[in-house]
C-alpha positions in Angstrom: -26.4 -5.8 19.9 -23.1 -6.7 21.5 -21.5 -7.0 18.0 -22.7 -3.6 17.2 -21.0 -2.2 20.3 -17.7 -3.8 19.1 -18.1 -2.1 15.7 -18.9 1.2 17.3 -15.7 1.0 19.4 -13.6 0.1 16.4 -15.2 2.9 14.5 -14.1 5.4 17.1 -10.5 4.9 16.1 -11.3 6.6 12.8 -13.2 9.5 14.5 -11.5 12.9 14.0 -12.6 14.0 17.5 -10.6 11.1 18.9 -7.5 12.0 17.0 -7.8 15.8 17.7 -8.1 15.0 21.5 -5.1 12.7 21.3 -3.2 15.3 19.4 -4.0 18.0 21.9 -3.0 15.8 24.8 0.2 15.0 23.0 0.8 18.7 22.5 0.4 19.4 26.2 2.7 16.5 27.1 5.2 17.7 24.6 5.8 20.8 26.7 7.0 18.7 29.6 9.2 16.2 27.8 12.9 16.3 27.5 14.5 16.8 24.0 15.0 13.0 23.3 11.3 12.2 24.1 10.1 15.3 22.2 11.9 14.0 19.1 10.0 10.6 19.4 6.6 12.3 19.1 7.4 15.3 16.9 6.5 13.3 13.7 2.9 13.8 14.7 3.2 17.5 14.6 5.1 17.6 11.3 3.1 14.9 9.4 -0.1 14.0 11.1 -1.5 17.4 11.8 -1.1 18.8 8.2 -2.3 15.5 6.7 -5.4 15.5 8.9 -6.2 19.1 8.0 -5.8 18.6 4.3 -7.7 15.3 4.4 -10.6 16.9 6.3 -11.0 19.6 3.7 -10.7 17.1 0.9 -13.2 14.7 2.4 -15.7 17.5 3.0 -15.3 18.8 -0.6 -15.8 15.4 -2.0 -18.9 14.8 0.2 -20.3 18.2 -0.9 -19.5 17.5 -4.6 -20.9 14.0 -4.9 -23.8 14.4 -2.3 -24.3 10.6 -2.1 -26.8 9.7 0.7 -25.8 7.3 3.4 -27.1 3.7 3.1 -28.7 4.2 6.6 -30.6 7.4 5.6 -34.0 6.1 6.9 -32.7 4.6 10.1 -32.5 6.2 13.6 -29.1 7.4 14.5 -27.9 7.8 10.9 -25.4 10.6 10.5 -26.9 13.6 8.6 -24.0 14.3 6.3 -23.2 12.6 3.0 -21.7 9.1 2.6 -18.9 9.4 0.0 -16.1 9.0 0.9 -15.7 7.6 4.4 -13.9 10.1 6.6 -13.3 7.6 9.4 -11.5 5.3 7.0 -9.6 8.2 5.4 -8.3 9.4 8.8 -7.2 6.0 10.1 -5.6 5.2 6.7 -3.6 8.5 6.8 -2.4 7.7 10.4 -1.4 4.2 9.4 0.4 5.3 6.3 2.4 8.0 8.0 3.3 5.8 10.9 4.5 3.2 8.5 6.5 5.7 6.4 8.0 7.6 9.4 8.4 5.2 12.3 10.2 2.4 10.4 9.1 -0.2 12.9 7.9 -3.3 11.0 6.3 -4.7 14.2 3.5 -2.1 14.0 2.8 -2.4 10.2 0.4 -5.3 10.4 -1.5 -4.1 13.5 -1.9 -0.7 11.9 -3.2 -2.1 8.6 -5.6 -4.5 10.5 -6.9 -1.5 12.5 -7.5 0.5 9.3 -9.3 -2.4 7.7 -11.4 -3.0 10.8 -12.4 0.7 11.0 -13.4 0.6 7.3 -15.4 -2.6 8.0 -17.0 -1.1 11.0 -18.4 1.8 8.9 -20.0 -0.8 6.5 -21.3 -3.1 9.3 -22.8 -0.1 11.1 -24.6 0.8 7.9 -23.0 4.2 7.5 -21.1 3.5 4.3 -20.9 1.3 1.3 -17.8 -0.6 0.2 -17.0 2.1 -2.4 -17.1 4.8 0.3 -14.6 2.9 2.4 -12.3 2.0 -0.4 -12.2 5.6 -1.7 -11.7 6.9 1.8 -8.8 4.6 2.3 -7.2 5.6 -1.0 -7.7 9.3 -0.2 -6.1 8.9 3.2 -3.1 7.0 1.8 -2.7 9.6 -1.0 -2.8 12.6 1.3 -0.4 10.9 3.7 2.2 10.2 0.9 1.8 13.7 -0.6 2.2 15.5 2.8 5.1 13.2 3.8 7.0 14.0 0.6 6.2 17.7 0.8 7.3 18.0 4.4 10.4 16.0 3.7 11.3 18.1 0.7 10.6 21.6 2.0 10.8 21.5 5.8 13.2 18.8 6.9 17.0 19.0 7.0 18.6 16.3 4.7 19.6 14.1 7.7 16.1 14.3 9.4 14.0 12.7 6.6 
């Protein structure tokens, strides 16, 4: 049972609600920061928010299109939506990819990748997803992050700010 609690905590880092709450708190704090500190967190507004919105729509469309039942369908506490692809894994993969692309801080690369892998693993160990769900969720998250980053850089950023 204790191991299950560990996986539930890890899984929480891929939950959209967690990231929406964190984003809202950051937005409120943004109002009180000076210009230098605002610049440090502005990448979240330019890259993470659009990526999360596009990714959410994509994941829901894929779940509706494929309608693959969850492996835990007969168990108590099993989510009622479809399994494929893993939204938790997609969200954390998007966050990790954008952070790696935008922050240019190699010290965080390995911890972010480990966190993304752990979130994916948590979804399997909790019985909510299959390996295919998690792999495709990760690929979808990475793909959306790269596309949004390139799009924002091309159309919305000044040449020196990319």
